C-alpha positions as CSV (number, residue, x, y, z in Angstrom):
1,M,-43.0,3.5,-168.4
2,S,-45.8,1.6,-167.0
3,R,-49.0,3.3,-165.9
4,K,-48.5,2.9,-162.2
5,I,-45.1,4.6,-162.5
6,K,-46.6,7.5,-164.5
7,V,-49.3,8.0,-162.1
8,G,-46.8,7.7,-159.2
9,L,-44.6,10.4,-160.5
10,F,-47.5,12.6,-161.3
11,V,-49.0,12.5,-157.7
12,A,-45.2,13.1,-156.4
13,V,-45.0,16.2,-158.6
14,L,-48.3,17.5,-157.6
15,I,-47.6,16.9,-153.9
16,A,-44.2,18.7,-154.1
17,T,-45.9,21.6,-155.9
18,M,-48.6,21.9,-153.3
19,L,-46.0,22.0,-150.5
20,F,-44.0,24.8,-152.1
21,V,-46.9,26.9,-153.2
22,T,-49.3,26.7,-150.2
23,P,-46.9,28.6,-147.7
24,A,-46.2,31.4,-150.3
25,F,-50.0,31.7,-150.6
26,A,-50.6,31.8,-147.1
27,Q,-48.1,34.4,-146.5
28,E,-49.5,36.5,-149.1
29,T,-53.1,36.0,-147.7
30,D,-51.8,37.0,-144.2
31,A,-50.3,40.2,-145.8
32,T,-53.3,41.1,-147.4
33,L,-55.4,40.6,-144.2
34,E,-52.8,42.7,-142.1
35,V,-53.1,45.7,-144.7
36,L,-56.9,45.4,-144.5
37,Y,-56.9,45.3,-140.7
38,E,-54.7,48.4,-140.5
39,Q,-57.1,50.1,-142.8
40,I,-60.2,49.3,-140.8
41,Y,-58.2,50.5,-137.6
42,E,-57.2,53.9,-139.1
43,L,-60.9,54.3,-140.6
44,R,-62.3,53.6,-137.0
45,R,-59.8,55.9,-135.4
46,Q,-60.9,58.8,-137.7
47,V,-64.4,58.2,-137.0
48,V,-64.0,58.4,-133.2
49,E,-61.8,61.5,-133.7
50,R,-64.4,63.1,-135.8
51,H,-67.2,62.4,-133.2
52,I,-64.9,64.1,-130.7
53,E,-64.5,67.2,-132.9
54,L,-68.3,67.3,-133.4
55,G,-69.0,67.0,-129.6
56,N,-70.8,63.8,-129.7
57,L,-68.3,62.4,-127.6
58,E,-66.4,63.9,-124.7
59,E,-62.8,64.1,-125.1
60,S,-62.0,61.7,-122.1
61,E,-64.4,59.0,-123.4
62,G,-63.1,59.4,-126.9
63,N,-59.5,58.8,-125.7
64,I,-60.4,55.8,-123.9
65,M,-62.1,54.3,-126.9
66,L,-59.1,55.1,-129.0
67,E,-56.7,53.5,-126.2
68,N,-58.8,50.3,-126.3
69,M,-59.0,50.4,-130.1
70,E,-55.1,50.6,-130.2
71,D,-54.7,48.0,-127.5
72,R,-56.8,45.5,-129.6
73,F,-55.2,46.2,-132.8
74,L,-51.7,45.7,-131.3
75,R,-52.7,42.4,-129.5
76,R,-54.4,41.1,-132.7
77,S,-51.2,42.0,-134.8
78,E,-49.0,40.2,-132.1
79,E,-51.4,37.1,-131.7
80,G,-52.8,36.9,-135.3
81,S,-56.2,37.2,-136.4
82,G,-57.3,33.5,-135.5
83,R,-60.6,32.1,-136.5
84,F,-63.6,34.5,-137.6
85,F,-66.9,33.7,-136.3
86,G,-68.9,36.5,-137.7
87,M,-70.9,39.1,-135.7
88,W,-71.9,38.7,-132.1
89,G,-75.0,36.6,-131.7
90,K,-74.7,35.3,-135.4
91,G,-72.7,32.3,-135.0
92,W,-71.2,29.4,-132.7
93,G,-68.8,30.3,-129.9
94,E,-65.1,28.8,-129.7
95,D,-66.3,26.3,-127.1
96,G,-69.2,25.1,-129.1
97,S,-71.7,27.0,-127.3
98,R,-74.6,28.8,-129.3
99,G,-72.8,32.2,-129.6
100,Y,-73.4,35.5,-127.9
101,G,-75.9,38.4,-127.9
102,H,-79.6,38.6,-127.5
103,C,-80.7,36.7,-130.5
104,W,-79.7,33.4,-128.7
105,R,-82.0,34.1,-125.6
């Protein structure tokens, strides 16, 4: 076989391997992220409930916070996580603006 044919076959095998491996890796990463998001949600829920028990939050305020947290969690689960821009005021907005928060003023 000529060198060009060997290189062509190598590139074809490499591309085929990438096409099959990449989706499996992406699914594994998404599953890992989903588990982490569930753990974060559960810990935040426990923190709010503990603040209610200690009297740092009124029960009505805490319930509103818990409902909002659940709504955001469910919406994120349905829509996907999307892109991550970091903390508020620390990065660029989706529209290319200079982000949010006090540090940009």
